[in-house]
C-alpha positions, 0 to 999 in steps of 0.5 A: 578582710572578708568579714568587712565585706560581709558585715554590711550585707549582714546588717542589711539582712538583719534590718530587712528581717525586722520588717517582715511580718508574720502572716495572719493566723487565720491563714494558718488555722485549720477549719473542721469542715464536714466532707461533701456528701458522696455522689450517688454512683461514685465507685472506686474500681481497681482491676484485680486481673490486669484489665486494661483501661479500655477494658475497665471503661467497657466493663464499667459501662456495661455494668452501669447499663445492667444495674440501671435495667435491674434497679430502674434507677439511673443516677445520670437521670436524677430529676433536679429539685424544683424551685419553690413555687413563687409566692405572691409578694403580699397576700391579701388579708383573710376575709378580703375575698368575702368582703370584695364579693359582698361589695360587688354583689351589693352593687350588682344587686342594686343595679339589677333590682326593680325600681324602688327595691334597690335596698333588697337587691343590694342585700341579696346581692351582698349575701350571694357575693359574700358566698362566692367571694368566700368560695373563691378565697378558699379555692385559692388557699387550697391551691396554694397548699396543694402547690406547696405539698407538691413541691415538698413531696418532690424535694423530699424524694432523694436518691434513697433506696434506688441509689443503694440498689444501683450501687450494690448491683454495679458493685456486684457486676464489677466484682464478678468481672474481676474488679475490686470495688470500694 
């Protein structure tokens, strides 16, 4: 009798089990991802002489202050990397400053030249304008290179040796106070 009562439940469970779909494989796959880079001043400190949490916090702060004073490196004051300098949407083609200077100089030279000698004034103005336009174009290009170099230098100065010296100094201080540092 009991089997007759369970039979419909077993049939329903079997029917519903056929409707279950295995989750997609990509949820079950493990991906090899590089671990994040460790933070500069991340130290794991274990009290080796039964220090309290308050004592540990005070010692960590005092050792941090000492290490900053000794190494002149403070990880809490690391300068953020500046964004790259804004670039002009469309740079004018090379030589356009020279051409613009020549045209402007020719027009001005023709205007200021004595009556009857406008052609000579335009020629002299064109040469002078071309020289000024070329110098201006070179100055702009040099300023752009300097900006790029300044940005590259700023971005190329990571924590470096200062961070290592700070970490070693903090570890030495904490170990001297009876902590195990990893």
